[in-house]
C-alpha positions in Angstrom: -54.9 33.0 -1.4 -52.0 33.8 -3.4 -49.6 32.5 -0.7 -51.8 28.9 -0.7 -51.5 28.6 -4.2 -47.7 29.2 -4.2 -47.2 26.6 -1.4 -49.4 24.1 -3.6 -47.0 24.9 -6.3 -43.7 24.7 -4.3 -45.0 21.5 -2.8 -45.9 19.9 -6.3 -42.6 21.2 -7.6 -40.5 19.5 -4.5 -42.4 16.2 -5.3 -41.7 16.6 -9.0 -38.1 17.1 -8.4 -38.0 14.3 -6.0 -39.5 11.6 -8.6 -37.1 13.0 -11.4 -34.3 12.5 -8.7 -35.4 8.9 -8.0 -35.8 8.0 -11.7 -32.4 9.2 -12.5 -31.1 7.4 -9.6 -32.6 4.1 -10.7 -31.8 4.7 -14.2 -27.9 5.1 -13.1 -28.4 2.1 -10.8 -29.4 -0.2 -14.0 -26.6 0.7 -16.2 -26.3 -1.7 -18.8 -22.6 -2.8 -20.1 -22.7 -3.5 -23.6 -19.6 -5.6 -25.1 -19.4 -7.3 -28.5 -22.0 -7.2 -31.2 -25.6 -8.2 -31.1 -25.7 -11.9 -30.2 -26.9 -14.6 -32.4 -27.4 -18.5 -31.6 -24.5 -19.2 -33.7 -22.3 -16.6 -32.0 -23.2 -17.7 -28.8 -22.3 -21.4 -29.3 -18.6 -21.1 -30.3 -15.8 -18.8 -29.4 -16.6 -15.0 -28.9 -15.2 -12.1 -30.8 -12.4 -11.0 -28.3 -9.0 -12.3 -28.4 -8.1 -13.8 -25.1 -4.9 -14.1 -23.1 -4.2 -15.9 -19.7 -2.0 -15.8 -16.7 -1.3 -17.5 -13.7 -1.8 -16.1 -10.4 1.8 -15.9 -8.7 0.5 -16.0 -5.0 -2.9 -16.6 -4.7 -4.7 -15.2 -1.5 -7.3 -17.2 0.1 -7.4 -20.0 -2.1 -5.3 -22.8 -3.9 -4.5 -21.4 -7.1 -5.8 -19.7 -10.2 -5.8 -18.7 -13.8 -6.9 -15.6 -15.3 -8.4 -15.5 -18.8 -9.1 -12.3 -20.3 -9.9 -10.1 -23.2 -6.7 -8.4 -24.7 -8.4 -5.3 -25.7 -7.9 -2.4 -23.7 -10.3 -0.1 -25.4 -13.5 -1.1 -24.2 -13.3 -0.4 -20.4 -13.5 -2.9 -17.7 -15.6 -6.5 -17.8 -17.4 -8.0 -15.2 -15.4 -10.8 -13.4 -16.4 -14.4 -13.0 -14.9 -17.2 -10.6 -15.3 -20.7 -11.6 -14.5 -23.4 -9.0 -14.0 -27.2 -9.5 -15.7 -30.0 -7.3 -14.7 -32.5 -5.0 -11.3 -34.1 -5.6 -11.3 -32.1 -9.1 -8.6 -29.6 -10.1 -9.4 -26.7 -12.2 -8.7 -28.5 -15.4 -12.1 -30.0 -14.9 -13.5 -26.6 -15.6 -11.3 -24.7 -17.4 -12.9 -25.0 -20.8 -15.0 -21.9 -19.3 -12.2 -19.6 -18.9 -11.1 -18.7 -22.4 -14.8 -19.0 -24.0 -16.4 -16.8 -21.5 -13.6 -14.2 -21.8 -14.0 -14.2 -25.5 -17.4 -13.0 -25.1 -16.2 -10.3 -22.5 -15.6 -11.2 -19.3 -12.5 -11.8 -17.0 -12.6 -15.1 -15.8 -10.4 -16.7 -12.8 -10.6 -20.6 -12.7 -9.4 -21.6 -9.4 -7.8 -24.6 -7.5 -9.0 -25.0 -3.8 -6.7 -25.2 -0.9 -7.4 -28.9 -0.7 -9.3 -31.1 -3.3 -11.5 -32.4 -0.5 -12.5 -28.7 0.6 -16.5 -28.8 1.7 -18.8 -26.3 -0.3 -18.7 -23.8 2.4 -14.9 -23.4 2.2 -15.2 -23.4 -1.5 -17.5 -20.5 -1.4 -15.2 -18.3 0.9 -12.2 -19.3 -1.8 -14.2 -18.3 -4.8 -15.0 -15.0 -3.2 -11.2 -14.5 -2.0 -10.3 -15.0 -5.7 -12.7 -12.4 -7.0 -11.3 -10.0 -4.4 -7.6 -10.7 -5.4 -8.1 -10.3 -9.2 -10.2 -7.1 -8.7 -7.3 -5.8 -6.8 -4.6 -7.1 -9.2 -6.5 -5.3 -11.9 -6.0 -2.1 -10.2 -2.0 -2.5 -10.5 -0.8 -1.0 -13.4 1.9 -3.9 -13.8 -0.5 -6.5 -13.9 -1.2 -8.0 -17.8 -4.8 -7.6 -17.1 -4.4 -3.9 -15.8 -7.8 -1.8 -16.0 -9.9 -4.9 -17.1 -12.0 -5.9 -14.3 -15.0 -4.1 -12.8 -14.8 -5.2 -9.4 -18.5 -4.1 -8.7 -19.7 -6.8 -11.1 -18.9 -10.1 -9.9 -20.3 -13.5 -10.4 -19.6 -17.1 -9.3 -19.9 -20.7 -11.1 -18.8 -24.1 -9.9 -19.3 -27.6 -10.4 -20.3 -30.3 -7.8 -19.4 -29.2 -4.5 -17.9 -26.0 -6.3 -21.6 -25.5 -7.3 -22.9 -25.9 -4.1 -20.2 -23.3 -2.8 -21.6 -21.0 -5.5 -25.2 -21.4 -3.9 -23.5 -20.7 -0.5 -21.4 -17.4 -2.0 -24.5 -16.1 -3.7 -26.6 -16.5 -0.6 -24.0 -14.9 1.5 -22.7 -12.2 -0.7 -25.9 -10.4 -2.2 -23.7 -8.0 -4.1 -22.9 -10.5 -6.5 -24.4 -10.1 -9.8 -24.9 -13.8 -10.7 -24.7 -17.3 -9.8 -24.4 -20.4 -12.0 -24.0 -23.8 -9.9 -23.4 -26.7 -12.1 -24.4 -29.9 -11.2 -24.2 -28.8 -7.6 -24.0 -30.8 -4.4 -24.8 -29.5 -0.9 -26.2 -30.8 2.1 -27.8 -27.4 2.9 -31.3 -27.5 0.9 -33.0 -24.1 1.7 -31.8 -21.0 -0.2 -35.1 -19.1 0.4 -33.0 -16.0 1.3 -31.2 -15.9 -2.0 -31.2 -12.7 -3.9 -28.7 -13.3 -6.5 -30.0 -14.4 -10.1 -29.2 -18.0 -10.1 -29.2 -20.5 -13.1 -28.7 -23.8 -12.2 -27.1 -26.5 -14.9 -28.1 -30.2 -13.9 -27.4 -33.4 -15.7 -30.5 -35.6 -15.8 -28.6 -38.9 -15.2 -26.8 -37.7 -12.3 -25.9 -40.5 -9.7 -23.7 -38.1 -7.5 -25.5 -35.0 -7.1 -28.9 -36.5 -8.2 -31.2 -33.9 -9.7 -34.3 -34.9 -7.4 -32.2 -34.4 -4.2 -30.1 -31.6 -5.2 -30.9 -29.2 -8.1 -34.6 -29.6 -7.8 -34.3 -28.8 -4.2 -32.3 -26.0 -4.2 -34.5 -24.4 -7.0 -37.6 -25.1 -5.4 -36.4 -23.6 -2.3 -35.8 -20.1 -4.5 -38.4 -17.3 -4.0 -41.0 -16.8 -6.6 -39.5 -13.5 -7.0 -35.9 -14.5 -7.5 -34.7 -14.5 -11.4 -33.9 -17.9 -11.6 -33.7 -20.9 -14.0 -32.9 -24.7 -13.9 -31.5 -26.1 -17.1 -31.2 -30.0 -17.2 -29.0 -31.8 -19.9 -30.7 -34.9 -21.2 -29.2 -38.5 -20.5 -25.7 -37.4 -18.9 -24.0 -37.7 -15.8 -22.5 -35.8 -13.2 -19.6 -34.4 -15.2 -21.9 -33.1 -18.0 -21.0 -29.7 -17.7 -17.0 -30.4 -17.3 -14.2 -30.1 -19.8 -14.5 -33.7 -20.8 -18.2 -33.3 -21.9 -19.2 -33.1 -25.7 -18.9 -30.2 -27.8 -22.7 -30.3 -28.3 -23.5 -29.9 -24.8 -20.5 -27.4 -24.3 -22.4 -25.5 -26.9 -25.8 -25.2 -24.8 -24.1 -24.9 -21.6 -21.9 -22.0 -22.9 -24.8 -20.0 -24.9 -27.0 -20.1 -21.4 -24.1 -19.4 -19.3 -22.8 -16.5 -21.3 -26.4 -15.3 -21.9 -27.1 -15.6 -18.1 -23.7 -13.3 -17.2 -24.7 -10.8 -20.0 -28.0 -10.5 -18.8 -27.3 -9.9 -15.1 -23.7 -9.3 -14.7 -23.9 -6.8 -17.6 -27.4 -6.0 -17.5 -27.6 -6.3 -21.3 -31.2 -6.9 -22.2 -30.0 -8.2 -26.0 -29.8 -11.7 -24.2 -32.9 -11.8 -22.8 -34.4 -13.8 -25.9 -31.6 -16.5 -25.4 -33.2 -17.1 -21.8 -36.9 -16.4 -22.4 -37.9 -15.8 -26.0 -38.0 -17.8 -29.4 -34.4 -18.5 -29.5 -34.8 -20.2 -26.1 -38.0 -22.1 -27.0 -36.2 -23.5 -30.0 -33.5 -25.0 -27.3 -36.0 -26.4 -25.2 -37.8 -28.4 -28.1 -34.3 -29.9 -29.0 -32.8 -33.1 -28.1 -30.2 -32.2 -25.5 -32.4 -30.4 -22.7 -34.8 -32.7 -20.8 -36.2 -29.9 -18.5 -36.0 -26.4 -18.6 -37.7 -24.2 -15.5 -37.7 -20.5 -15.2 -39.8 -17.5 -14.1 -39.4 -15.4 -17.1 -39.5 -12.6 -18.2 -36.3 -10.8 -17.1 
């Protein structure tokens, strides 16, 4: 009888220890990386709290060229790294407004040129991944101007047009990515049902190059119900609504949602959930700049 009771106790103890170990493992896997002060709507609609520097990639490996934007501070540890890729016939100047903005909110950002301006989305996908790999590697070099700034385990992709299609392809094919933000995405592939990377699609309501009905909506609708996902459609604007030439008002909204998405999923920082799902988000949806917003909150 004593032996039986002892055996039951031993089994219960083993189960309890196992559950505790699992809980600790899950907690470690869900680590939050908190950079910067508590966010506000006003703070997210403008330049962030970090001073920023930039440097050209001297010898790009696997892509056409790149500029790295990074926080100058070296006292907060490493930051998530984000690649931003332009579209068909575009250079990085089309999307480089996002470099200093995102970096000022606590990310290392590489805006790239593709090997040729005519590269297909599938090629752009490979090039943005190559850029992330190289920038992560350069950060490990003590002579790099952004030495120690990159956490290569936390990578995200963004892109416009065919660069947006490339972002979808890259996220589908690289499930270790933490976030994807395709902007006015164009791709002949429409089914992304295997996507597991949290994805925010930014679309432009009056887009005639990548019409929302046959591109952004198709991509979004192909995602599984369990994927962390959202679709932000900007009202009454065309294909370049996310580019450097867009209005300050649109940049404020697109920047805020991009920062919040990256913070929530690349940094696992729950402070930004309100700007994607809560009262702050609802105020945006009720405004004049957003025509449609789809999501599967909460996250």
